[in-house]
C-alpha positions in Angstrom: -23.5 5.6 -64.2 -26.9 4.8 -65.7 -27.3 3.5 -69.2 -30.3 3.1 -71.4 -29.8 0.9 -74.5 -32.3 0.4 -77.2 -32.1 -3.0 -78.7 -31.9 -3.4 -82.4 -34.7 -5.7 -83.7 -33.2 -6.0 -87.2 -30.7 -8.9 -87.2 -29.5 -8.0 -90.6 -28.0 -4.8 -89.2 -24.6 -5.7 -87.9 -23.0 -3.8 -85.0 -20.2 -2.6 -87.2 -19.7 1.2 -86.9 -20.5 3.3 -83.9 -20.6 7.1 -83.4 -19.8 8.4 -79.9 -21.2 11.8 -79.1 -20.1 13.3 -75.8 -22.6 16.0 -74.9 -22.4 18.9 -72.5 -24.5 22.1 -72.8 -25.5 20.9 -76.3 -29.3 21.0 -76.2 -29.5 23.4 -79.1 -27.6 21.2 -81.6 -27.8 17.5 -80.4 -31.0 16.6 -82.1 -29.8 17.9 -85.5 -26.4 16.2 -85.1 -28.1 12.8 -84.5 -30.7 13.3 -87.3 -28.0 14.0 -89.8 -26.1 10.8 -89.2 -26.3 8.4 -92.2 -28.2 5.1 -92.1 -25.0 3.0 -92.3 -24.1 3.9 -88.7 -25.0 0.9 -86.6 -24.9 2.5 -83.2 -25.2 6.1 -81.9 -23.8 6.3 -78.4 -24.7 9.6 -76.7 -22.8 10.2 -73.4 -24.4 12.9 -71.2 -21.6 14.2 -69.0 -23.9 15.5 -66.4 -25.1 18.2 -68.8 -26.9 21.0 -67.0 -29.2 21.4 -70.0 -30.1 17.6 -69.8 -29.0 17.0 -73.4 -29.1 13.3 -72.8 -32.9 13.5 -72.3 -33.1 14.6 -76.0 -31.3 11.5 -77.1 -33.3 9.3 -74.8 -36.5 10.6 -76.4 -35.2 10.1 -79.9 -34.2 6.5 -79.0 -38.0 5.7 -79.0 -38.1 6.0 -82.7 -34.4 5.3 -83.6 -33.2 2.0 -82.2 -29.6 2.7 -83.0 -29.4 5.3 -80.1 -27.8 4.3 -76.8 -27.9 7.0 -74.1 -25.4 7.0 -71.2 -25.7 9.3 -68.2 -22.7 10.2 -66.1 -23.5 10.8 -62.4 -20.8 13.5 -62.3 -19.1 15.6 -64.8 -15.7 14.2 -65.8 -14.8 16.0 -69.0 -14.9 15.2 -72.7 -12.2 12.6 -72.5 -13.9 10.8 -69.7 -17.1 10.8 -71.8 -15.3 9.4 -74.8 -13.7 6.6 -72.6 -17.3 5.7 -71.6 -18.4 5.7 -75.2 -15.4 3.7 -76.4 -16.0 1.0 -73.8 -19.7 0.9 -74.8 -18.8 0.5 -78.5 -16.3 -2.3 -77.7 -19.0 -4.0 -75.6 -21.3 -3.8 -78.7 -18.6 -5.5 -80.8 -18.3 -2.5 -83.2 -15.4 -2.6 -85.6 -14.9 1.1 -86.0 -15.7 3.9 -83.6 -16.2 7.5 -84.6 -15.9 10.6 -82.3 -18.3 13.4 -83.2 -18.9 16.5 -81.1 -22.4 17.6 -80.2 -21.9 21.2 -81.4 -22.8 20.5 -85.1 -19.3 21.6 -86.3 -18.5 18.2 -87.8 -20.2 17.5 -91.1 -21.5 13.9 -91.3 -21.2 14.1 -95.1 -17.5 13.4 -94.7 -18.0 10.2 -92.7 -17.3 7.9 -95.7 -14.0 9.7 -96.3 -13.1 9.5 -92.6 -13.9 5.8 -92.5 -12.1 4.9 -95.8 -8.5 4.6 -94.4 -9.6 2.3 -91.7 -12.0 0.1 -93.7 -9.3 -0.3 -96.3 -6.6 -1.2 -93.7 -4.4 1.7 -94.5 -4.6 3.2 -91.0 -5.8 2.4 -87.5 -6.8 6.0 -86.7 -8.1 8.8 -89.0 -8.4 12.5 -88.1 -10.1 15.3 -89.8 -7.9 18.1 -91.2 -9.4 21.6 -91.3 -6.2 23.1 -92.8 -6.5 21.8 -96.4 -9.4 23.9 -97.7 -8.4 27.6 -98.0 -12.1 28.6 -98.0 -12.5 26.8 -94.7 -9.4 28.5 -93.3 -10.9 31.9 -94.1 -14.1 31.0 -92.3 -12.1 30.0 -89.1 -11.8 32.9 -86.6 -8.3 34.5 -86.8 -7.5 34.0 -83.1 -8.5 30.3 -83.3 -6.5 29.8 -86.4 -3.3 31.2 -84.9 -3.8 29.3 -81.7 -4.5 26.0 -83.5 -1.3 26.5 -85.6 0.9 27.0 -82.6 -0.8 24.2 -80.7 -0.6 21.9 -83.7 3.2 22.2 -83.9 3.6 21.5 -80.1 1.4 18.4 -80.4 3.3 17.2 -83.4 6.6 17.4 -81.6 5.4 15.8 -78.4 3.2 13.0 -80.0 5.7 12.1 -82.8 3.1 12.4 -85.6 5.0 15.0 -87.6 3.0 14.1 -90.8 -0.5 15.2 -89.6 -1.5 18.8 -90.2 -4.4 19.2 -87.6 -3.6 17.1 -84.6 -6.0 18.9 -82.3 -9.0 18.1 -84.5 -11.6 16.0 -82.6 -13.4 14.5 -85.6 -11.8 11.0 -85.5 -12.3 7.4 -86.3 -10.5 4.4 -84.8 -10.5 0.7 -85.3 -11.6 -1.5 -82.5 -8.4 -3.5 -82.9 -6.3 -0.4 -82.1 -8.7 0.8 -79.4 -8.2 -2.5 -77.5 -4.4 -1.8 -77.4 -4.9 1.4 -75.4 -5.4 1.5 -71.7 -8.6 3.5 -71.8 -8.7 4.0 -68.0 -5.4 6.0 -68.3 -6.5 8.4 -71.0 -6.9 12.0 -70.1 -10.4 12.9 -69.1 -10.2 16.6 -69.9 -9.3 18.8 -73.0 -6.0 17.0 -73.3 -7.8 13.9 -74.5 -7.0 14.2 -78.2 -3.3 14.9 -77.6 -3.0 12.1 -75.1 -4.5 9.7 -77.5 -1.9 10.6 -80.2 0.9 10.1 -77.8 -0.4 6.7 -76.8 -1.0 5.7 -80.4 2.6 6.7 -81.4 4.0 4.5 -78.7 2.0 1.6 -80.3 3.2 2.6 -83.8 -0.3 3.1 -85.0 -0.6 4.6 -88.5 -2.7 7.8 -88.7 -4.1 9.3 -91.8 -5.3 12.9 -92.3 -8.7 13.4 -94.0 -9.6 16.8 -95.5 -12.7 17.9 -93.6 -13.5 21.6 -93.4 -15.0 22.7 -90.1 -18.3 24.5 -89.7 -18.6 27.5 -87.4 -21.9 28.7 -86.3 -23.3 30.2 -83.1 -22.1 27.4 -80.8 -20.1 28.4 -77.7 -17.0 26.5 -76.7 -16.8 25.1 -73.1 -13.0 25.2 -73.3 -11.2 27.7 -71.1 -8.3 29.4 -73.0 -6.6 30.3 -69.8 -6.7 26.8 -68.5 -5.3 25.5 -71.8 -2.4 28.0 -71.7 -1.5 27.1 -68.1 -1.8 23.3 -68.3 -1.1 22.3 -71.9 2.7 22.9 -72.0 3.1 20.9 -68.8 0.9 18.0 -70.1 2.6 17.9 -73.5 6.1 17.9 -71.9 5.0 15.1 -69.6 3.6 13.2 -72.6 6.9 13.7 -74.5 8.9 12.3 -71.6 6.7 9.3 -71.3 6.9 8.7 -75.1 10.7 8.9 -75.1 11.1 6.5 -72.1 8.7 3.9 -73.5 9.5 4.2 -77.2 13.2 4.9 -77.1 14.5 3.3 -73.9 12.2 0.4 -73.2 10.6 -0.8 -76.4 13.6 0.2 -78.6 17.0 1.7 -78.2 18.5 3.4 -81.3 20.6 6.4 -82.3 17.8 8.8 -81.3 18.1 7.4 -77.8 21.9 7.9 -77.8 21.8 11.4 -79.3 19.2 12.4 -76.7 20.9 10.9 -73.7 24.2 12.6 -74.7 22.9 15.8 -76.2 20.3 16.8 -73.6 22.8 16.9 -70.6 25.3 18.7 -72.8 22.7 21.3 -73.7 21.6 21.8 -70.1 25.2 22.1 -69.0 26.0 24.7 -71.6 23.1 26.8 -70.7 23.4 26.5 -66.9 27.2 26.9 -66.8 27.2 29.8 -69.2 24.5 31.7 -67.3 26.2 31.0 -64.0 29.6 32.3 -65.2 28.0 35.3 -66.9 26.2 36.3 -63.7 29.4 35.6 -61.6 31.7 37.6 -63.8 29.3 40.5 -64.2 29.0 40.7 -60.4 32.9 40.7 -60.1 33.1 43.1 -63.1 35.8 40.9 -64.8 36.1 39.6 -68.4 35.2 35.9 -68.9 38.3 33.9 -70.1 38.1 32.4 -73.6 38.5 28.9 -72.1 35.5 29.4 -69.8 33.4 30.7 -72.7 34.2 27.6 -74.7 33.3 25.3 -71.8 29.8 26.7 -72.2 29.6 27.3 -76.0 31.0 23.9 -77.2 28.6 21.7 -75.1 25.8 24.1 -76.2 26.5 23.7 -79.9 27.2 19.9 -79.7 24.1 19.3 -77.5 21.9 21.2 -80.0 23.3 19.2 -82.9 22.7 15.9 -81.1 19.1 16.9 -80.2 18.4 18.0 -83.8 19.7 14.7 -85.0 17.4 12.9 -82.6 14.5 14.9 -83.8 15.3 14.0 -87.4 15.3 10.3 -86.5 12.0 10.8 -84.7 10.5 12.5 -87.8 11.7 9.6 -90.0 10.2 7.1 -87.5 6.7 8.5 -87.8 4.4 5.5 -88.3 3.3 5.4 -92.0 2.0 3.0 -94.5 4.5 1.4 -96.9 
């Protein structure tokens, strides 16, 4: 990995706030994204993830006149999450107090940066995320297929991350405090499109407070590098894996409460009810005989009780969502 850092000659400008911009196939928008950033941003860290359009060269050229810009080049493409990990590490090395993630496609309006920074600078939260679902006009501007997919995906991420109170968990316009960032094992973060969701799961395990900030998205002629097919195939598996990890760490190792008990009792009962019921249904259908009432109850009763226990555990998890007093 090669890095070019422009040194700041003005000692009065403290390395306080950094914006990390992962860039891949972004040569059409990167310059405008950087130029629109406000003057209170201390460092602009552009991570070229082996962009075939050599987007990083644009930032490198701009650094000649803007000493805030730091350009990092990956020697191989590792994904947006990997680029963000590189950017986060660079921001921590620069002693920045708050680190912002901003995409290079010009969908994230820098005019909302003060609102995004406010919860963290005021100590109300350790992580802030943009929320595109507040403004009705912005929702109408969002493509229908993307809106439906985001809504479904948002619910899945809520359930698996434990942040039931946020409305747009897949939004990538974020800000995080350096204090929180240092609690996360950055080397273990997902390097691909699962990065934002993986971050939420790890933040929940650390009981970090997250605040939604109303920020409408902007949609232009930019093209997404995300493969819908790949998301549909991998996302459910990755979310389930993250949910299991969160349950083990948060409800078995770091704490043990009634949600732990309900899950440990309810889940086996639920599985038993389903497996036993299906097995007996297939067996008796093959034999062409009626299933005895007692056999039916051996499936139905565990199924009902298991469902109730799981719902009780989910309710406790919802009530346990990290929030400010």
